[in-house]
C-alpha positions in Angstrom: -21.2 26.9 -2.0 -18.1 29.2 -2.3 -15.5 28.0 -4.7 -11.9 27.7 -3.4 -8.7 26.8 -5.2 -5.9 28.5 -3.3 -8.2 30.7 -1.3 -7.9 28.9 2.0 -5.4 31.1 3.9 -2.5 29.6 5.8 -3.3 29.0 9.5 -1.5 27.9 12.6 -2.2 24.3 13.6 -4.7 24.3 16.5 -6.2 21.5 18.5 -9.2 21.8 20.8 -11.7 19.2 22.1 -15.2 19.0 20.7 -17.7 21.2 22.6 -21.4 20.2 22.5 -23.3 22.5 20.2 -26.0 22.6 17.6 -25.3 21.7 14.0 -24.9 24.8 12.0 -25.1 25.3 8.3 -23.3 28.7 8.2 -21.8 31.0 10.8 -18.8 31.2 13.1 -16.0 28.8 12.4 -15.5 25.9 14.8 -12.1 24.2 15.5 -12.1 20.6 16.6 -9.7 17.8 17.0 -12.3 15.1 17.7 -12.0 12.4 20.3 -8.6 11.0 19.3 -7.2 8.3 21.6 -3.8 6.7 21.7 -3.8 3.0 20.9 -2.1 2.2 24.2 -4.1 4.5 26.3 -7.8 3.8 25.7 -10.2 2.9 28.5 -11.4 -0.7 28.3 -14.9 -1.4 26.9 -17.8 -2.5 28.9 -17.7 -6.0 27.5 -14.7 -8.1 26.7 -14.6 -8.7 23.0 -13.7 -12.2 21.7 -10.3 -11.9 20.1 -7.8 -14.0 18.2 -4.3 -12.9 17.3 -2.8 -13.5 13.9 0.4 -15.5 14.0 3.8 -13.8 13.6 2.6 -10.3 14.1 5.0 -7.6 15.4 3.8 -4.9 17.7 2.9 -1.6 16.1 5.7 0.9 15.3 3.2 3.8 15.6 1.1 5.2 18.4 -1.8 6.9 16.7 -3.9 5.9 13.7 -5.9 8.5 11.8 -7.4 6.2 9.1 -7.7 2.7 7.8 -8.5 1.5 4.3 -8.1 -1.3 1.7 -7.3 -1.2 -2.0 -9.6 -3.7 -3.9 -7.3 -3.5 -6.9 -4.2 -4.8 -5.1 -5.6 -6.4 -1.9 -3.3 -4.2 0.2 -4.6 -2.8 3.5 -3.3 0.5 4.8 -3.1 2.6 8.0 -2.6 6.3 7.9 -0.8 7.2 11.1 1.1 9.9 13.0 4.3 8.2 11.7 3.4 7.8 8.1 1.5 5.3 5.9 1.9 1.6 6.7 0.9 -1.7 5.0 -1.1 -3.9 7.4 -0.5 -7.7 7.0 -3.8 -9.5 6.3 -2.6 -13.0 5.3 -4.1 -14.6 8.4 -7.6 -13.6 7.3 -9.7 -16.0 5.3 -10.4 -15.5 1.6 -13.7 -13.8 2.3 -11.6 -10.7 3.2 -11.7 -8.4 0.1 -13.0 -11.4 -1.9 -12.3 -10.9 -5.6 -9.2 -8.9 -4.9 -5.6 -10.3 -5.2 -4.3 -11.7 -1.9 -1.8 -9.3 -0.3 1.7 -10.5 -0.1 2.4 -8.5 3.0 3.5 -10.8 5.9 4.6 -8.1 8.3 3.8 -4.5 9.3 5.7 -2.4 6.8 6.0 1.4 6.3 5.5 2.3 2.7 8.5 3.6 0.6 7.3 7.1 0.3 8.0 10.2 2.4 7.0 10.0 6.1 4.3 12.5 7.1 1.6 12.8 9.7 -1.4 11.6 7.8 -4.1 13.5 9.7 -6.6 12.6 7.0 -6.4 9.4 5.1 -8.6 7.4 2.8 -8.4 4.9 -0.1 -10.7 5.8 -3.0 -12.7 3.1 -4.7 -10.2 3.1 -7.6 -7.3 2.4 -5.2 -6.0 6.0 -5.3 -4.6 6.9 -1.8 -5.6 10.4 -0.6 -4.1 12.1 2.5 -3.6 15.4 4.3 -1.7 16.5 7.4 1.8 17.7 8.0 5.3 16.8 6.7 7.8 15.2 9.1 9.9 18.1 10.3 12.9 15.8 10.8 12.8 14.5 7.2 13.6 16.2 3.9 10.6 16.1 1.7 9.2 17.6 -1.5 5.9 17.9 0.3 4.9 21.5 1.3 4.3 22.5 4.9 3.1 23.4 7.3 -0.1 21.8 6.0 -0.1 19.3 3.1 -3.4 20.3 1.6 -4.5 17.3 -0.4 -1.9 14.8 -1.6 -2.4 11.6 -3.6 -0.5 8.4 -4.5 -1.2 6.1 -7.4 1.6 3.7 -6.6 0.9 2.3 -3.2 2.3 5.3 -1.3 5.8 5.0 -2.9 5.4 8.5 -4.2 3.0 11.3 -3.2 2.0 14.3 -5.4 0.4 17.5 -4.2 -3.1 17.9 -5.6 -4.2 21.3 -4.2 -4.1 23.6 -1.2 -0.4 22.9 -0.5 0.9 24.7 2.6 -2.6 25.9 3.5 -5.1 23.3 4.6 -5.0 20.4 7.1 -7.9 18.0 6.4 -8.5 15.9 9.5 -10.9 13.6 7.7 -11.2 12.6 4.0 -13.6 10.4 2.0 -14.1 10.0 -1.7 -16.9 8.6 -3.9 -17.1 8.4 -7.7 -19.4 10.6 -9.8 -21.2 9.7 -12.9 -18.7 11.8 -14.9 -15.9 9.5 -13.8 -14.4 12.1 -11.5 -14.0 11.7 -7.7 -16.1 13.7 -5.3 -13.9 14.3 -2.3 -15.1 15.4 1.1 -12.5 17.0 3.4 -13.0 18.3 7.0 -10.9 21.5 7.3 -9.9 21.3 11.0 -8.9 25.0 11.2 -12.4 26.4 10.6 -14.6 23.4 11.1 -15.8 23.4 7.5 -16.7 20.4 5.3 -15.0 21.2 2.0 -16.1 19.4 -1.2 -14.4 18.9 -4.5 -16.0 17.5 -7.7 -12.9 17.4 -9.8 -10.5 14.9 -8.1 -9.5 17.5 -5.5 -8.3 20.3 -7.9 -10.8 22.9 -6.7 -12.9 23.1 -3.6 -16.2 24.5 -2.4 -17.0 25.3 1.2 -20.0 23.4 2.7 -21.5 23.3 6.2 -19.7 24.4 9.3 -20.0 21.9 12.2 -17.9 20.2 14.8 -17.5 16.6 13.6 -15.4 13.7 14.7 -15.8 11.5 11.6 -17.4 11.6 8.2 -18.4 8.9 5.6 -19.7 9.4 2.1 -22.2 7.0 0.5 -20.8 5.5 -2.7 -24.3 4.6 -3.8 -25.4 8.3 -3.5 -22.5 10.8 -3.9 -24.8 13.6 -2.6 -25.1 11.8 0.8 -22.5 12.2 3.5 -22.8 11.3 7.2 -21.0 13.0 10.1 -20.7 12.1 13.8 -21.0 15.1 16.1 -21.3 15.9 19.8 -25.0 16.2 19.2 -25.4 12.8 17.5 -25.2 11.4 14.0 -26.0 13.8 11.2 -26.6 13.4 7.4 -26.4 15.7 4.4 -28.3 14.9 1.2 -26.9 18.0 -0.7 -23.2 17.1 -0.9 -22.3 18.6 2.4 -24.0 22.0 2.1 -26.3 21.4 5.0 -26.7 18.6 7.7 -29.7 17.4 9.6 -29.7 15.2 12.7 -30.6 11.5 12.5 -32.6 11.4 15.7 -33.2 7.7 15.6 -29.5 6.8 15.5 -27.3 5.9 18.6 -24.6 8.4 19.7 -21.6 7.4 17.6 -18.0 8.6 17.4 -17.1 6.7 14.2 -19.2 5.9 11.2 -18.8 4.1 7.8 -21.2 3.1 5.0 -21.8 -0.6 4.4 -21.5 -1.6 0.7 -24.7 -2.4 -1.1 -23.3 -5.9 -1.8 -23.3 -6.4 2.0 -26.9 -5.1 2.4 -26.2 -1.4 2.7 -26.8 0.7 5.7 -24.2 2.0 8.2 -21.8 0.6 10.8 -20.6 2.7 13.7 -19.1 2.7 17.2 -20.2 4.6 20.2 -18.1 6.2 23.0 -18.1 2.9 25.0 -16.8 0.9 22.1 -20.1 -0.8 21.2 -20.7 -1.4 17.5 -24.0 -0.6 15.9 -25.3 -1.6 12.5 -28.1 -0.2 10.5 -29.1 -3.1 8.1 -30.5 -0.8 5.4 -31.0 2.8 4.7 -33.6 4.3 7.1 -33.8 0.9 8.8 -33.6 0.1 12.5 -30.3 0.1 14.4 -29.1 -3.0 16.1 -26.4 -3.3 18.8 -23.7 -5.7 17.6 -20.2 -6.5 19.0 -17.7 -4.7 21.2 -14.4 -3.1 20.6 -11.7 -2.8 23.3 -11.9 0.8 24.4 -13.1 3.6 22.1 -11.6 2.9 18.6 -9.8 5.8 16.9 -10.4 4.5 13.4 -13.1 2.4 11.7 -13.4 1.3 8.1 -15.8 -1.0 6.3 -13.8 -2.9 3.7 -16.2 -5.7 2.7 -15.6 -8.9 0.7 -17.9 -11.9 0.7 -18.4 -11.2 4.4 -18.9 -7.8 6.0 -15.3 -7.2 7.0 -14.5 -4.1 9.1 -11.2 -2.8 10.3 -10.7 -0.9 13.6 -7.9 0.6 15.6 -8.5 0.1 19.3 -6.7 -0.7 22.5 -5.5 -4.1 21.1 -4.1 -2.5 17.9 -5.3 -2.9 14.4 -8.1 -5.5 14.4 -10.5 -7.0 11.9 -14.0 -8.5 12.2 -16.4 -10.2 9.7 -19.4 -10.2 12.1 -19.7 -6.6 13.1 -17.5 -6.9 16.1 -18.7 -10.1 17.8 -15.3 -11.6 17.1 -12.0 -10.0 16.2 -8.6 -10.9 14.8 -5.7 -8.8 15.9 -3.6 -8.0 12.8 -1.1 -5.6 14.5 -0.8 -5.6 18.3 -0.6 -2.2 19.9 2.6 -1.1 21.6 2.9 -2.5 25.1 
């Protein structure tokens, strides 16, 4: 793979829909914006999901969620949105949510103290470090460099953000991170401008260019840092060489969002298809089972775990949580009316 530090040249921000195509390891760049959907504008799913609403929850102050994640060190749950990073209240959930982590003190949806930016890519590393990419808010003074943020990180619950690399140059539309044996983070970033999976093995300081493909979502395997999954217009794909090449998973359902299930919860994968149906692979290379139903096509999905297999999603109802792979849901933050 080709090493890159500041070598990704600045580009205009471009958005185009995914076009069906074969998975390519090298070749012409592909630009994609995925299948993003507004919270208030999704089409309803084929089945009505069972839903409860947490008490005293205010409607969302944002319209579009790019990523969801939880910090096992603090118990806080976050949403990376078009309008900044927010803390999601989870006090209505049972103790099985993030079991072993401190209980979050958040009782209401709250925007974090740090600068507001469009968090096009957002993830919470296993250590609790927040990682993001996207664009600064043009209406707010900020030390963050535009037009693209590159990779930024926060070690203080999003109160402050520091530029890590590629400032002003790269717009990662998806991010994930897994620990390496060395103690460093391996970070995968999807460069939306050229359709390349970029990989860093030194906490984001330097980058190497991996495969080029049109993907909607990616998820790295914390049990195997060389393995990363991607949803594409041609189906689910997997890389076992740290993103250099991808191969189709022909036995998998067509999914738009994917995440890896922790080994403590049995391992495998959880994903959602274009009709909002949830699918679960109980173990690596095992069979896929249809589980519950989201409301519309979710725009974000994250496995967070605990003593039950908790997942978070952003669908037509808002930010929702389930501990039974989508058979029942609790609305944490209702969507805008």
